[in-house]
All heavy atoms as a GROMACS GRO file, in nm:
protein
  574
    1MET      N    1  -0.373   1.209   0.909
    1MET     CA    2  -0.230   1.214   0.917
    1MET      C    3  -0.194   1.206   1.065
    1MET      O    4  -0.235   1.284   1.145
    1MET     CB    5  -0.181   1.348   0.856
    1MET     CG    6  -0.037   1.364   0.862
    1MET     SD    7   0.004   1.514   0.770
    1MET     CE    8   0.176   1.509   0.783
    2SER      N    9  -0.117   1.110   1.096
    2SER     CA   10  -0.080   1.088   1.238
    2SER      C   11   0.055   1.150   1.267
    2SER      O   12   0.150   1.142   1.189
    2SER     CB   13  -0.071   0.936   1.264
    2SER     OG   14  -0.028   0.915   1.394
    3THR      N   15   0.062   1.216   1.379
    3THR     CA   16   0.189   1.277   1.423
    3THR      C   17   0.246   1.207   1.542
    3THR      O   18   0.326   1.263   1.614
    3THR     CB   19   0.163   1.426   1.457
    3THR    OG1   20   0.067   1.435   1.557
    3THR    CG2   21   0.119   1.502   1.330
    4ILE      N   22   0.208   1.084   1.564
    4ILE     CA   23   0.257   1.006   1.676
    4ILE      C   24   0.406   0.980   1.659
    4ILE      O   25   0.450   0.929   1.556
    4ILE     CB   26   0.181   0.874   1.692
    4ILE    CG1   27   0.035   0.902   1.719
    4ILE    CG2   28   0.241   0.787   1.797
    4ILE    CD1   29  -0.053   0.780   1.714
    5GLY      N   30   0.483   1.017   1.757
    5GLY     CA   31   0.629   0.989   1.752
    5GLY      C   32   0.710   1.096   1.684
    5GLY      O   33   0.833   1.083   1.675
    6THR      N   34   0.648   1.199   1.629
    6THR     CA   35   0.726   1.303   1.565
    6THR      C   36   0.776   1.403   1.666
    6THR      O   37   0.716   1.422   1.771
    6THR     CB   38   0.643   1.377   1.459
    6THR    OG1   39   0.526   1.433   1.522
    6THR    CG2   40   0.601   1.285   1.349
    7ARG      N   41   0.887   1.470   1.633
    7ARG     CA   42   0.945   1.564   1.727
    7ARG      C   43   0.954   1.700   1.659
    7ARG      O   44   1.054   1.735   1.597
    7ARG     CB   45   1.081   1.519   1.770
    7ARG     CG   46   1.076   1.390   1.846
    7ARG     CD   47   1.214   1.348   1.892
    7ARG     NE   48   1.200   1.221   1.960
    7ARG     CZ   49   1.299   1.160   2.016
    7ARG    NH1   50   1.422   1.211   2.011
    7ARG    NH2   51   1.280   1.046   2.079
    8ILE      N   52   0.848   1.776   1.669
    8ILE     CA   53   0.842   1.910   1.616
    8ILE      C   54   0.831   2.004   1.736
    8ILE      O   55   0.738   1.997   1.813
    8ILE     CB   56   0.726   1.930   1.520
    8ILE    CG1   57   0.738   1.834   1.405
    8ILE    CG2   58   0.722   2.073   1.471
    8ILE    CD1   59   0.618   1.831   1.312
    9ARG      N   60   0.931   2.089   1.754
    9ARG     CA   61   0.940   2.166   1.879
    9ARG      C   62   0.861   2.294   1.871
    9ARG      O   63   0.771   2.319   1.956
    9ARG     CB   64   1.083   2.193   1.911
    9ARG     CG   65   1.156   2.066   1.951
    9ARG     CD   66   1.297   2.100   2.000
    9ARG     NE   67   1.365   1.980   2.043
    9ARG     CZ   68   1.438   1.901   1.966
    9ARG    NH1   69   1.454   1.932   1.839
    9ARG    NH2   70   1.494   1.794   2.017
   10ASN      N   71   0.890   2.378   1.775
   10ASN     CA   72   0.820   2.509   1.772
   10ASN      C   73   0.816   2.556   1.632
   10ASN      O   74   0.868   2.495   1.539
   10ASN     CB   75   0.894   2.610   1.862
   10ASN     CG   76   1.040   2.622   1.824
   10ASN    OD1   77   1.083   2.574   1.721
   10ASN    ND2   78   1.117   2.686   1.910
   11GLY      N   79   0.749   2.667   1.610
   11GLY     CA   80   0.738   2.723   1.477
   11GLY      C   81   0.598   2.704   1.421
   11GLY      O   82   0.505   2.653   1.485
   12ARG      N   83   0.582   2.750   1.298
   12ARG     CA   84   0.451   2.749   1.235
   12ARG      C   85   0.402   2.611   1.211
   12ARG      O   86   0.282   2.579   1.233
   12ARG     CB   87   0.466   2.826   1.102
   12ARG     CG   88   0.338   2.836   1.026
   12ARG     CD   89   0.361   2.916   0.902
   12ARG     NE   90   0.240   2.917   0.820
   12ARG     CZ   91   0.235   2.958   0.698
   12ARG    NH1   92   0.344   3.006   0.640
   12ARG    NH2   93   0.123   2.954   0.631
   13ILE      N   94   0.488   2.521   1.163
   13ILE     CA   95   0.445   2.385   1.137
   13ILE      C   96   0.405   2.315   1.263
   13ILE      O   97   0.307   2.241   1.268
   13ILE     CB   98   0.558   2.306   1.062
   13ILE    CG1   99   0.580   2.371   0.926
   13ILE    CG2  100   0.522   2.161   1.047
   13ILE    CD1  101   0.695   2.313   0.849
   14ALA      N  102   0.477   2.339   1.370
   14ALA     CA  103   0.443   2.277   1.497
   14ALA      C  104   0.310   2.321   1.543
   14ALA      O  105   0.230   2.240   1.598
   14ALA     CB  106   0.548   2.311   1.602
   15ARG      N  107   0.277   2.447   1.529
   15ARG     CA  108   0.143   2.498   1.566
   15ARG      C  109   0.034   2.430   1.484
   15ARG      O  110  -0.071   2.394   1.536
   15ARG     CB  111   0.138   2.649   1.552
   15ARG     CG  112   0.212   2.723   1.662
   15ARG     CD  113   0.181   2.871   1.658
   15ARG     NE  114   0.216   2.934   1.532
   15ARG     CZ  115   0.335   2.989   1.505
   15ARG    NH1  116   0.426   2.994   1.601
   15ARG    NH2  117   0.361   3.042   1.388
   16LEU      N  118   0.059   2.411   1.356
   16LEU     CA  119  -0.041   2.345   1.270
   16LEU      C  120  -0.063   2.203   1.315
   16LEU      O  121  -0.176   2.154   1.320
   16LEU     CB  122   0.004   2.351   1.126
   16LEU     CG  123  -0.003   2.488   1.059
   16LEU    CD1  124   0.055   2.479   0.920
   16LEU    CD2  125  -0.145   2.537   1.054
   17PHE      N  126   0.044   2.131   1.348
   17PHE     CA  127   0.028   1.990   1.394
   17PHE      C  128  -0.039   1.985   1.527
   17PHE      O  129  -0.124   1.896   1.546
   17PHE     CB  130   0.165   1.923   1.402
   17PHE     CG  131   0.215   1.872   1.269
   17PHE    CD1  132   0.333   1.917   1.217
   17PHE    CD2  133   0.144   1.780   1.200
   17PHE    CE1  134   0.380   1.873   1.094
   17PHE    CE2  135   0.185   1.732   1.078
   17PHE     CZ  136   0.304   1.780   1.024
   18ARG      N  137  -0.008   2.073   1.615
   18ARG     CA  138  -0.077   2.075   1.746
   18ARG      C  139  -0.225   2.103   1.730
   18ARG      O  140  -0.309   2.045   1.791
   18ARG     CB  141  -0.011   2.175   1.839
   18ARG     CG  142   0.114   2.123   1.906
   18ARG     CD  143   0.161   2.219   2.012
   18ARG     NE  144   0.304   2.232   1.998
   18ARG     CZ  145   0.368   2.344   1.970
   18ARG    NH1  146   0.301   2.455   1.958
   18ARG    NH2  147   0.498   2.346   1.955
   19ARG      N  148  -0.253   2.193   1.638
   19ARG     CA  149  -0.392   2.226   1.612
   19ARG      C  150  -0.467   2.108   1.552
   19ARG      O  151  -0.580   2.081   1.587
   19ARG     CB  152  -0.396   2.347   1.515
   19ARG     CG  153  -0.531   2.403   1.491
   19ARG     CD  154  -0.512   2.525   1.405
   19ARG     NE  155  -0.638   2.590   1.378
   19ARG     CZ  156  -0.652   2.688   1.298
   19ARG    NH1  157  -0.548   2.736   1.235
   19ARG    NH2  158  -0.769   2.744   1.277
   20ALA      N  159  -0.403   2.035   1.459
   20ALA     CA  160  -0.464   1.917   1.399
   20ALA      C  161  -0.488   1.809   1.505
   20ALA      O  162  -0.590   1.741   1.501
   20ALA     CB  163  -0.378   1.867   1.288
   21GLU      N  164  -0.396   1.794   1.599
   21GLU     CA  165  -0.413   1.695   1.704
   21GLU      C  166  -0.529   1.731   1.795
   21GLU      O  167  -0.601   1.646   1.844
   21GLU     CB  168  -0.286   1.680   1.785
   21GLU     CG  169  -0.174   1.609   1.711
   21GLU     CD  170  -0.046   1.604   1.788
   21GLU    OE1  171  -0.036   1.676   1.890
   21GLU    OE2  172   0.045   1.531   1.750
   22GLN      N  173  -0.548   1.860   1.820
   22GLN     CA  174  -0.659   1.904   1.903
   22GLN      C  175  -0.789   1.885   1.832
   22GLN      O  176  -0.892   1.849   1.893
   22GLN     CB  177  -0.641   2.051   1.941
   22GLN     CG  178  -0.526   2.075   2.034
   22GLN     CD  179  -0.500   2.222   2.052
   22GLN    OE1  180  -0.563   2.308   1.988
   22GLN    NE2  181  -0.404   2.254   2.140
   23ILE      N  182  -0.795   1.900   1.701
   23ILE     CA  183  -0.916   1.887   1.627
   23ILE      C  184  -0.960   1.740   1.617
   23ILE      O  185  -1.075   1.706   1.633
   23ILE     CB  186  -0.906   1.948   1.487
   23ILE    CG1  187  -0.888   2.097   1.497
   23ILE    CG2  188  -1.022   1.912   1.399
   23ILE    CD1  189  -0.857   2.165   1.366
   24SER      N  190  -0.865   1.652   1.590
   24SER     CA  191  -0.898   1.510   1.571
   24SER      C  192  -0.824   1.424   1.674
   24SER      O  193  -0.721   1.363   1.642
   24SER     CB  194  -0.863   1.466   1.431
   24SER     OG  195  -0.725   1.482   1.410
   25PRO      N  196  -0.876   1.414   1.793
   25PRO     CA  197  -0.809   1.333   1.894
   25PRO      C  198  -0.839   1.184   1.876
   25PRO      O  199  -0.791   1.101   1.953
   25PRO     CB  200  -0.865   1.384   2.025
   25PRO     CG  201  -1.000   1.433   1.990
   25PRO     CD  202  -0.990   1.485   1.850
   26GLY      N  203  -0.916   1.146   1.776
   26GLY     CA  204  -0.956   1.009   1.759
   26GLY      C  205  -0.856   0.922   1.690
   26GLY      O  206  -0.887   0.811   1.647
   27ALA      N  207  -0.738   0.972   1.667
   27ALA     CA  208  -0.637   0.889   1.598
   27ALA      C  209  -0.596   0.773   1.686
   27ALA      O  210  -0.559   0.792   1.802
   27ALA     CB  211  -0.515   0.974   1.563
   28GLU      N  212  -0.604   0.654   1.631
   28GLU     CA  213  -0.570   0.533   1.706
   28GLU      C  214  -0.426   0.494   1.684
   28GLU      O  215  -0.378   0.500   1.572
   28GLU     CB  216  -0.660   0.418   1.665
   28GLU     CG  217  -0.807   0.448   1.690
   28GLU     CD  218  -0.894   0.335   1.642
   28GLU    OE1  219  -0.840   0.227   1.602
   28GLU    OE2  220  -1.015   0.353   1.638
   29PRO      N  221  -0.356   0.454   1.788
   29PRO     CA  222  -0.219   0.408   1.767
   29PRO      C  223  -0.218   0.276   1.693
   29PRO      O  224  -0.313   0.200   1.696
   29PRO     CB  225  -0.164   0.390   1.911
   29PRO     CG  226  -0.289   0.374   1.992
   29PRO     CD  227  -0.397   0.451   1.926
   30LEU      N  228  -0.107   0.250   1.623
   30LEU     CA  229  -0.093   0.127   1.550
   30LEU      C  230  -0.087   0.009   1.647
   30LEU      O  231  -0.023   0.019   1.752
   30LEU     CB  232   0.033   0.130   1.464
   30LEU     CG  233   0.030   0.229   1.351
   30LEU    CD1  234   0.167   0.229   1.280
   30LEU    CD2  235  -0.079   0.194   1.252
   31PRO      N  236  -0.150  -0.100   1.614
   31PRO     CA  237  -0.140  -0.218   1.705
   31PRO      C  238   0.001  -0.275   1.706
   31PRO      O  239   0.076  -0.261   1.610
   31PRO     CB  240  -0.239  -0.321   1.643
   31PRO     CG  241  -0.249  -0.278   1.498
   31PRO     CD  242  -0.233  -0.131   1.496
   32ALA      N  243   0.034  -0.334   1.819
   32ALA     CA  244   0.169  -0.389   1.837
   32ALA      C  245   0.192  -0.511   1.749
   32ALA      O  246   0.303  -0.542   1.712
   32ALA     CB  247   0.192  -0.422   1.980
   33ASN      N  248   0.085  -0.582   1.714
   33ASN     CA  249   0.099  -0.704   1.636
   33ASN      C  250   0.049  -0.684   1.495
   33ASN      O  251  -0.045  -0.748   1.453
   33ASN     CB  252   0.026  -0.820   1.705
   33ASN     CG  253  -0.122  -0.787   1.732
   33ASN    OD1  254  -0.167  -0.675   1.702
   33ASN    ND2  255  -0.196  -0.883   1.778
   34THR      N  256   0.112  -0.597   1.421
   34THR     CA  257   0.078  -0.570   1.281
   34THR      C  258   0.105  -0.698   1.201
   34THR      O  259   0.214  -0.756   1.212
   34THR     CB  260   0.162  -0.453   1.226
   34THR    OG1  261   0.143  -0.342   1.312
   34THR    CG2  262   0.118  -0.420   1.086
   35PRO      N  263   0.007  -0.739   1.119
   35PRO     CA  264   0.028  -0.867   1.045
   35PRO      C  265   0.121  -0.845   0.922
   35PRO      O  266   0.076  -0.832   0.808
   35PRO     CB  267  -0.112  -0.900   1.000
   35PRO     CG  268  -0.185  -0.772   0.990
   35PRO     CD  269  -0.122  -0.683   1.098
   36TYR      N  270   0.252  -0.840   0.951
   36TYR     CA  271   0.349  -0.820   0.844
   36TYR      C  272   0.350  -0.940   0.747
   36TYR      O  273   0.381  -0.921   0.628
   36TYR     CB  274   0.489  -0.800   0.901
   36TYR     CG  275   0.505  -0.667   0.967
   36TYR    CD1  276   0.515  -0.655   1.106
   36TYR    CD2  277   0.507  -0.550   0.894
   36TYR    CE1  278   0.526  -0.533   1.169
   36TYR    CE2  279   0.518  -0.429   0.955
   36TYR     CZ  280   0.529  -0.418   1.092
   36TYR     OH  281   0.539  -0.296   1.153
   37TRP      N  282   0.312  -1.056   0.792
   37TRP     CA  283   0.308  -1.173   0.705
   37TRP      C  284   0.208  -1.152   0.595
   37TRP      O  285   0.227  -1.195   0.482
   37TRP     CB  286   0.280  -1.300   0.786
   37TRP     CG  287   0.145  -1.293   0.855
   37TRP    CD1  288   0.118  -1.251   0.980
   37TRP    CD2  289   0.019  -1.333   0.800
   37TRP    NE1  290  -0.013  -1.256   1.009
   37TRP    CE2  291  -0.080  -1.309   0.900
   37TRP    CE3  292  -0.021  -1.386   0.678
   37TRP    CZ2  293  -0.214  -1.336   0.879
   37TRP    CZ3  294  -0.157  -1.411   0.661
   37TRP    CH2  295  -0.251  -1.386   0.758
   38LEU      N  296   0.095  -1.083   0.625
   38LEU     CA  297  -0.005  -1.056   0.524
   38LEU      C  298   0.046  -0.956   0.420
   38LEU      O  299   0.024  -0.973   0.300
   38LEU     CB  300  -0.130  -1.000   0.592
   38LEU     CG  301  -0.251  -0.975   0.502
   38LEU    CD1  302  -0.296  -1.104   0.435
   38LEU    CD2  303  -0.361  -0.916   0.582
   39LEU      N  304   0.120  -0.854   0.466
   39LEU     CA  305   0.176  -0.761   0.371
   39LEU      C  306   0.281  -0.827   0.282
   39LEU      O  307   0.282  -0.807   0.162
   39LEU     CB  308   0.241  -0.645   0.447
   39LEU     CG  309   0.147  -0.558   0.530
   39LEU    CD1  310   0.227  -0.458   0.614
   39LEU    CD2  311   0.050  -0.483   0.438
   40TRP      N  312   0.367  -0.907   0.341
   40TRP     CA  313   0.471  -0.974   0.264
   40TRP      C  314   0.410  -1.073   0.165
   40TRP      O  315   0.453  -1.082   0.051
   40TRP     CB  316   0.570  -1.045   0.355
   40TRP     CG  317   0.678  -0.955   0.404
   40TRP    CD1  318   0.685  -0.896   0.526
   40TRP    CD2  319   0.789  -0.909   0.331
   40TRP    NE1  320   0.798  -0.815   0.533
   40TRP    CE2  321   0.864  -0.823   0.415
   40TRP    CE3  322   0.838  -0.934   0.202
   40TRP    CZ2  323   0.983  -0.762   0.374
   40TRP    CZ3  324   0.952  -0.869   0.162
   40TRP    CH2  325   1.026  -0.786   0.246
   41SER      N  326   0.310  -1.150   0.208
   41SER     CA  327   0.252  -1.248   0.119
   41SER      C  328   0.177  -1.181   0.001
   41SER      O  329   0.185  -1.228  -0.110
   41SER     CB  330   0.156  -1.340   0.196
   41SER     OG  331   0.050  -1.267   0.251
   42THR      N  332   0.113  -1.070   0.029
   42THR     CA  333   0.049  -0.995  -0.080
   42THR      C  334   0.150  -0.942  -0.180
   42THR      O  335   0.130  -0.950  -0.303
   42THR     CB  336  -0.035  -0.879  -0.022
   42THR    OG1  337  -0.126  -0.929   0.074
   42THR    CG2  338  -0.111  -0.807  -0.131
   43GLY      N  339   0.260  -0.891  -0.129
   43GLY     CA  340   0.366  -0.840  -0.218
   43GLY      C  341   0.429  -0.953  -0.301
   43GLY      O  342   0.455  -0.934  -0.419
   44ILE      N  343   0.447  -1.066  -0.238
   44ILE     CA  344   0.506  -1.180  -0.313
   44ILE      C  345   0.413  -1.231  -0.418
   44ILE      O  346   0.454  -1.261  -0.531
   44ILE     CB  347   0.548  -1.292  -0.212
   44ILE    CG1  348   0.664  -1.247  -0.129
   44ILE    CG2  349   0.579  -1.422  -0.284
   44ILE    CD1  350   0.698  -1.337  -0.010
   45VAL      N  351   0.284  -1.240  -0.386
   45VAL     CA  352   0.185  -1.282  -0.486
   45VAL      C  353   0.181  -1.186  -0.606
   45VAL      O  354   0.177  -1.228  -0.721
   45VAL     CB  355   0.046  -1.300  -0.423
   45VAL    CG1  356  -0.061  -1.314  -0.526
   45VAL    CG2  357   0.045  -1.416  -0.328
   46ALA      N  358   0.181  -1.057  -0.575
   46ALA     CA  359   0.182  -0.957  -0.682
   46ALA      C  360   0.307  -0.967  -0.770
   46ALA      O  361   0.301  -0.959  -0.894
   46ALA     CB  362   0.170  -0.818  -0.624
   47PHE      N  363   0.422  -0.988  -0.704
   47PHE     CA  364   0.546  -1.004  -0.779
   47PHE      C  365   0.545  -1.127  -0.868
   47PHE      O  366   0.584  -1.120  -0.986
   47PHE     CB  367   0.664  -1.009  -0.682
   47PHE     CG  368   0.796  -1.017  -0.747
   47PHE    CD1  369   0.854  -0.905  -0.806
   47PHE    CD2  370   0.870  -1.137  -0.751
   47PHE    CE1  371   0.975  -0.910  -0.869
   47PHE    CE2  372   0.993  -1.142  -0.811
   47PHE     CZ  373   1.046  -1.032  -0.872
   48VAL      N  374   0.494  -1.236  -0.816
   48VAL     CA  375   0.487  -1.361  -0.896
   48VAL      C  376   0.392  -1.344  -1.015
   48VAL      O  377   0.421  -1.388  -1.126
   48VAL     CB  378   0.446  -1.479  -0.807
   48VAL    CG1  379   0.409  -1.602  -0.889
   48VAL    CG2  380   0.556  -1.511  -0.709
   49LEU      N  381   0.282  -1.276  -0.991
   49LEU     CA  382   0.185  -1.253  -1.102
   49LEU      C  383   0.251  -1.164  -1.210
   49LEU      O  384   0.225  -1.187  -1.330
   49LEU     CB  385   0.060  -1.188  -1.052
   49LEU     CG  386  -0.036  -1.280  -0.977
   49LEU    CD1  387  -0.156  -1.201  -0.920
   49LEU    CD2  388  -0.088  -1.391  -1.067
   50CYS      N  389   0.330  -1.067  -1.170
   50CYS     CA  390   0.399  -0.982  -1.268
   50CYS      C  391   0.498  -1.066  -1.349
   50CYS      O  392   0.509  -1.053  -1.472
   50CYS     CB  393   0.471  -0.870  -1.199
   50CYS     SG  394   0.361  -0.742  -1.139
   51ILE      N  395   0.571  -1.154  -1.281
   51ILE     CA  396   0.669  -1.237  -1.352
   51ILE      C  397   0.596  -1.330  -1.450
   51ILE      O  398   0.640  -1.348  -1.565
   51ILE     CB  399   0.753  -1.323  -1.249
   51ILE    CG1  400   0.836  -1.230  -1.163
   51ILE    CG2  401   0.839  -1.425  -1.322
   51ILE    CD1  402   0.937  -1.145  -1.239
   52VAL      N  403   0.483  -1.389  -1.409
   52VAL     CA  404   0.408  -1.478  -1.496
   52VAL      C  405   0.356  -1.398  -1.615
   52VAL      O  406   0.361  -1.446  -1.730
   52VAL     CB  407   0.290  -1.543  -1.418
   52VAL    CG1  408   0.192  -1.611  -1.510
   52VAL    CG2  409   0.345  -1.644  -1.317
   53ALA      N  410   0.307  -1.277  -1.594
   53ALA     CA  411   0.259  -1.195  -1.703
   53ALA      C  412   0.371  -1.164  -1.804
   53ALA      O  413   0.351  -1.168  -1.927
   53ALA     CB  414   0.199  -1.065  -1.651
   54PHE      N  415   0.489  -1.130  -1.754
   54PHE     CA  416   0.600  -1.103  -1.845
   54PHE      C  417   0.644  -1.227  -1.922
   54PHE      O  418   0.678  -1.219  -2.039
   54PHE     CB  419   0.718  -1.041  -1.768
   54PHE     CG  420   0.706  -0.895  -1.744
   54PHE    CD1  421   0.707  -0.849  -1.614
   54PHE    CD2  422   0.696  -0.807  -1.847
   54PHE    CE1  423   0.695  -0.712  -1.589
   54PHE    CE2  424   0.684  -0.670  -1.825
   54PHE     CZ  425   0.684  -0.624  -1.696
   55VAL      N  426   0.642  -1.341  -1.856
   55VAL     CA  427   0.678  -1.467  -1.925
   55VAL      C  428   0.577  -1.497  -2.035
   55VAL      O  429   0.612  -1.534  -2.148
   55VAL     CB  430   0.690  -1.584  -1.824
   55VAL    CG1  431   0.698  -1.715  -1.896
   55VAL    CG2  432   0.815  -1.561  -1.736
   56LEU      N  433   0.448  -1.485  -2.004
   56LEU     CA  434   0.345  -1.510  -2.105
   56LEU      C  435   0.355  -1.411  -2.220
   56LEU      O  436   0.335  -1.443  -2.335
   56LEU     CB  437   0.206  -1.505  -2.039
   56LEU     CG  438   0.164  -1.624  -1.957
   56LEU    CD1  439   0.031  -1.595  -1.892
   56LEU    CD2  440   0.158  -1.749  -2.044
   57TRP      N  441   0.384  -1.285  -2.186
   57TRP     CA  442   0.397  -1.184  -2.288
   57TRP      C  443   0.518  -1.215  -2.380
   57TRP      O  444   0.512  -1.202  -2.501
   57TRP     CB  445   0.419  -1.047  -2.222
   57TRP     CG  446   0.414  -0.932  -2.316
   57TRP    CD1  447   0.507  -0.897  -2.411
   57TRP    CD2  448   0.310  -0.837  -2.327
   57TRP    NE1  449   0.469  -0.783  -2.475
   57TRP    CE2  450   0.347  -0.743  -2.429
   57TRP    CE3  451   0.189  -0.814  -2.259
   57TRP    CZ2  452   0.270  -0.633  -2.462
   57TRP    CZ3  453   0.115  -0.705  -2.296
   57TRP    CH2  454   0.152  -0.620  -2.397
   58GLY      N  455   0.626  -1.261  -2.320
   58GLY     CA  456   0.746  -1.287  -2.396
   58GLY      C  457   0.734  -1.413  -2.480
   58GLY      O  458   0.791  -1.418  -2.590
   59THR      N  459   0.666  -1.515  -2.434
   59THR     CA  460   0.662  -1.640  -2.510
   59THR      C  461   0.552  -1.640  -2.616
   59THR      O  462   0.575  -1.684  -2.728
   59THR     CB  463   0.641  -1.759  -2.415
   59THR    OG1  464   0.522  -1.739  -2.341
   59THR    CG2  465   0.759  -1.777  -2.324
   60ASN      N  466   0.435  -1.592  -2.580
   60ASN     CA  467   0.322  -1.602  -2.672
   60ASN      C  468   0.271  -1.471  -2.726
   60ASN      O  469   0.181  -1.466  -2.805
   60ASN     CB  470   0.206  -1.675  -2.603
   60ASN     CG  471   0.244  -1.813  -2.565
   60ASN    OD1  472   0.321  -1.881  -2.632
   60ASN    ND2  473   0.191  -1.862  -2.450
   61GLY      N  474   0.328  -1.363  -2.678
   61GLY     CA  475   0.286  -1.231  -2.726
   61GLY      C  476   0.171  -1.180  -2.641
   61GLY      O  477   0.120  -1.242  -2.549
   62ALA      N  478   0.126  -1.060  -2.673
   62ALA     CA  479   0.023  -0.990  -2.600
   62ALA      C  480  -0.113  -1.053  -2.616
   62ALA      O  481  -0.201  -1.040  -2.527
   62ALA     CB  482   0.021  -0.845  -2.639
   63SER      N  483  -0.135  -1.120  -2.724
   63SER     CA  484  -0.269  -1.176  -2.748
   63SER      C  485  -0.310  -1.277  -2.644
   63SER      O  486  -0.428  -1.284  -2.608
   63SER     CB  487  -0.276  -1.239  -2.890
   63SER     OG  488  -0.186  -1.345  -2.898
   64THR      N  489  -0.215  -1.353  -2.591
   64THR     CA  490  -0.248  -1.451  -2.487
   64THR      C  491  -0.299  -1.382  -2.362
   64THR      O  492  -0.401  -1.424  -2.307
   64THR     CB  493  -0.124  -1.536  -2.454
   64THR    OG1  494  -0.080  -1.599  -2.570
   64THR    CG2  495  -0.159  -1.640  -2.349
   65LEU      N  496  -0.231  -1.277  -2.319
   65LEU     CA  497  -0.274  -1.206  -2.200
   65LEU      C  498  -0.409  -1.139  -2.222
   65LEU      O  499  -0.497  -1.144  -2.136
   65LEU     CB  500  -0.170  -1.102  -2.159
   65LEU     CG  501  -0.045  -1.157  -2.096
   65LEU    CD1  502   0.053  -1.045  -2.069
   65LEU    CD2  503  -0.074  -1.233  -1.969
   66PHE      N  504  -0.428  -1.076  -2.335
   66PHE     CA  505  -0.552  -1.011  -2.365
   66PHE      C  506  -0.671  -1.113  -2.370
   66PHE      O  507  -0.779  -1.084  -2.324
   66PHE     CB  508  -0.547  -0.929  -2.492
   66PHE     CG  509  -0.456  -0.812  -2.483
   66PHE    CD1  510  -0.368  -0.778  -2.587
   66PHE    CD2  511  -0.449  -0.731  -2.368
   66PHE    CE1  512  -0.282  -0.670  -2.577
   66PHE    CE2  513  -0.362  -0.625  -2.355
   66PHE     CZ  514  -0.279  -0.594  -2.461
   67ASP      N  515  -0.644  -1.228  -2.428
   67ASP     CA  516  -0.748  -1.333  -2.434
   67ASP      C  517  -0.782  -1.381  -2.292
   67ASP      O  518  -0.897  -1.405  -2.262
   67ASP     CB  519  -0.701  -1.451  -2.520
   67ASP     CG  520  -0.697  -1.417  -2.668
   67ASP    OD1  521  -0.761  -1.315  -2.708
   67ASP    OD2  522  -0.627  -1.486  -2.741
   68MET      N  523  -0.681  -1.395  -2.207
   68MET     CA  524  -0.705  -1.439  -2.070
   68MET      C  525  -0.785  -1.334  -1.991
   68MET      O  526  -0.875  -1.369  -1.914
   68MET     CB  527  -0.572  -1.470  -1.999
   68MET     CG  528  -0.502  -1.593  -2.051
   68MET     SD  529  -0.337  -1.613  -1.983
   68MET     CE  530  -0.370  -1.645  -1.816
   69ILE      N  531  -0.757  -1.206  -2.015
   69ILE     CA  532  -0.830  -1.099  -1.947
   69ILE      C  533  -0.972  -1.096  -1.994
   69ILE      O  534  -1.065  -1.086  -1.913
   69ILE     CB  535  -0.760  -0.962  -1.970
   69ILE    CG1  536  -0.625  -0.959  -1.900
   69ILE    CG2  537  -0.850  -0.849  -1.924
   69ILE    CD1  538  -0.539  -0.839  -1.935
   70VAL      N  539  -0.996  -1.112  -2.124
   70VAL     CA  540  -1.132  -1.112  -2.176
   70VAL      C  541  -1.209  -1.231  -2.123
   70VAL      O  542  -1.326  -1.222  -2.084
   70VAL     CB  543  -1.130  -1.111  -2.332
   70VAL    CG1  544  -1.265  -1.139  -2.390
   70VAL    CG2  545  -1.076  -0.979  -2.382
   71ALA      N  546  -1.144  -1.349  -2.119
   71ALA     CA  547  -1.210  -1.468  -2.069
   71ALA      C  548  -1.243  -1.455  -1.919
   71ALA      O  549  -1.347  -1.500  -1.873
   71ALA     CB  550  -1.123  -1.591  -2.089
   72PHE      N  551  -1.154  -1.388  -1.844
   72PHE     CA  552  -1.179  -1.374  -1.702
   72PHE      C  553  -1.293  -1.271  -1.674
   72PHE      O  554  -1.369  -1.288  -1.583
   72PHE     CB  555  -1.050  -1.326  -1.635
   72PHE     CG  556  -1.061  -1.308  -1.488
   72PHE    CD1  557  -1.075  -1.418  -1.403
   72PHE    CD2  558  -1.061  -1.180  -1.431
   72PHE    CE1  559  -1.090  -1.399  -1.268
   72PHE    CE2  560  -1.073  -1.163  -1.294
   72PHE     CZ  561  -1.087  -1.273  -1.212
   73CYS      N  562  -1.300  -1.167  -1.756
   73CYS     CA  563  -1.397  -1.062  -1.735
   73CYS      C  564  -1.536  -1.091  -1.789
   73CYS      O  565  -1.633  -1.025  -1.755
   73CYS     CB  566  -1.348  -0.929  -1.793
   73CYS     SG  567  -1.202  -0.866  -1.712
   74THR      N  568  -1.548  -1.190  -1.878
   74THR     CA  569  -1.683  -1.219  -1.935
   74THR      C  570  -1.745  -1.338  -1.872
   74THR      O  571  -1.692  -1.410  -1.797
   74THR     CB  572  -1.674  -1.240  -2.085
   74THR    OG1  573  -1.583  -1.345  -2.116
   74THR    CG2  574  -1.635  -1.112  -2.153
   0.00000   0.00000   0.00000
């Protein structure tokens, strides 16, 4: 759990966070060039697969999807 950028001033929770930071100083900061294109493309592919699954389910029923899963897994 990273506490980078949080603003906890005092109190019990603040002591716990400070203690955790002292125990695990190996937390690496996030890189400045996070590949957001990879995250977006993965989300879009998952969304398209869901739409295709719903279309196949609606047009041909569940048996088509189950047959495709069995064919893919064997």
